[in-house]
C-alpha positions in Angstrom: -0.2 0.1 0.3 1.3 2.7 -1.5 1.7 5.5 1.3 4.6 8.2 2.6 6.3 7.2 5.5 8.1 9.8 6.7 4.9 12.2 6.6 3.7 12.7 9.9 -0.1 12.0 9.8 -1.4 11.2 5.7 -3.9 10.5 4.7 -4.8 6.6 3.8 -5.7 6.7 -0.4 -9.4 4.9 -0.9 -8.4 3.8 -4.5 -6.5 3.7 -7.5 -5.6 7.2 -8.6 -6.0 9.2 -4.8 -2.7 6.2 -4.0 -0.9 6.6 -7.4 -1.6 11.1 -6.5 0.5 10.1 -3.3 3.5 8.4 -4.8 3.5 11.4 -7.6 2.8 14.4 -4.8 5.3 12.6 -2.9 7.8 12.6 -5.5 7.5 15.5 -6.5 8.4 16.4 -3.4 11.7 15.3 -3.2 13.4 16.5 -6.5 11.3 19.9 -5.0 13.5 19.5 -1.8 16.7 18.7 -4.3 16.3 21.4 -6.9 15.8 24.2 -3.4 18.9 22.8 -1.5 21.2 22.5 -4.3 20.3 26.6 -5.1 20.6 28.2 -1.7 23.6 25.7 -1.7 25.0 27.7 -5.2 24.3 31.0 -3.8 25.8 30.8 -0.7 28.8 29.4 -3.0 28.3 32.8 -4.5 28.1 34.7 -1.7 31.8 33.6 0.7 33.2 34.0 -3.6 32.3 37.2 -3.3 33.3 37.8 0.9 36.7 36.0 -0.2 37.3 38.3 -3.4 36.5 41.6 -1.3 38.9 40.8 1.4 41.5 39.0 -1.2 41.2 40.6 -5.3 42.7 38.9 -7.6 42.6 37.3 -11.1 42.2 33.7 -9.4 39.5 34.8 -6.8 37.5 36.6 -9.5 36.7 33.6 -12.0 35.6 31.8 -9.1 32.8 34.7 -8.5 32.2 35.0 -12.2 32.1 31.3 -12.0 30.2 30.5 -9.1 27.9 33.3 -10.4 27.2 31.9 -13.7 25.8 28.1 -12.0 23.4 30.1 -9.5 21.7 32.3 -12.4 22.4 28.1 -14.5 20.4 27.0 -11.4 17.7 29.4 -10.6 16.4 29.3 -14.2 16.3 25.2 -14.4 14.7 25.6 -10.7 12.2 28.3 -12.7 11.4 26.1 -15.6 10.2 23.3 -13.8 8.2 25.4 -11.8 10.2 24.8 -8.8 10.3 28.1 -8.0 7.9 30.9 -8.8 9.7 33.1 -11.5 9.5 36.1 -9.2 11.4 35.3 -7.0 14.0 33.4 -9.1 14.2 36.7 -10.6 14.6 37.7 -7.2 17.6 35.6 -5.8 19.0 36.4 -9.1 18.9 40.3 -8.5 20.2 39.8 -4.7 22.7 37.6 -6.2 24.3 40.0 -9.3 24.1 43.5 -6.3 26.8 41.3 -4.3 28.5 40.2 -7.6 28.9 44.6 -8.5 29.3 45.2 -4.8 32.1 43.0 -5.0 33.5 43.3 -8.2 33.0 47.1 -9.0 35.0 48.2 -5.4 38.7 47.5 -6.7 38.2 48.8 -10.3 37.9 52.0 -9.5 
């Protein structure tokens, strides 16, 4: 009998279609959790790369910032495309990242 074991007080399905919906909802929940987790991880890597570049500017640190930003942007765009995150939320997170990167890179240029 398909029941989500890790959820508290899951209703037991009575017919075949509702059993299938429980399985699909659990599968989607796990996939969404994976996307969100990896998206947050890449955003944190970008922020830490920005602080590392602010502490010690250099060409290696600059490429690390740009690479981490592009990886985070890619993951955010994929999450929006799949439907894990709303497009406005994705745009907001990309704006946060680009502001942090701009603040980290511009003082070194000026």
